[in-house]
C-alpha angles and dihedrals in degrees: 000000000000119000119217117257116230114212120192114187096174112100122211091202119115119221114265121242089238091056093048090045090052092047090051092047091051093050092049090049090048094051090047092050089049093053091045089050091052093049091047089051092052092049091050089053092047093050091046089054091050091050091050090051092051090048091050095050090049094046095244123151113281120236111256107264088222091065091047094051089049093055091047091051090050091051092049090049093051089046090053091049092051091050090053093050092049091051091049090053091049091062108114092243094168093055094044093049090047089051092049093046092048092053093044114134125189092238096049124083120190111220099182146344125210118190121200106202096192094054095031087233130148122201114201122191111192143151126231133193094236142345093270093056089047092055091044090055092050091051090051091052090049089050091056118104092228104051131062137173095033111182138163113250098182143333140188136189113235103224095175092064128074115264087015098248119199121244111205142170121220124189123203140167124231122225119248109237116220 
């Protein structure tokens, strides 16, 4: 006879000061690198314009405007990508994970989390054993010190699975720390 396995993915560990320090240092380095990249891009554009002026004054062939526009578009795309990465790293991951771990229940499994740094929103996809457990989980999220405006986006009862669990999506905003 097989015994059921109990899996508990919620850790009771608190983040170490060293880990938090490394994260803060990485974020600072990323922001510095993005600023340096932006400055370098501006210098490249200025040098390119100077070269074009020298070529024009000497009567040399001008660079095709299409090529210049393409390189500018590539630079803008890279800058936008760097901004998105910086925004992703600025998400208060420690606080969010603490809130999720603090709200953890035995009969709730988190399937995915999707943060939106611009709106300071966190979308949580999860499964619960029953409706009561789902609402208890939502109450625990709302009671955390890091999340506000917790509300149920959608839910469905999984009839094709044993015990008919409930798959649901919760949306919450994280508090901005001073």
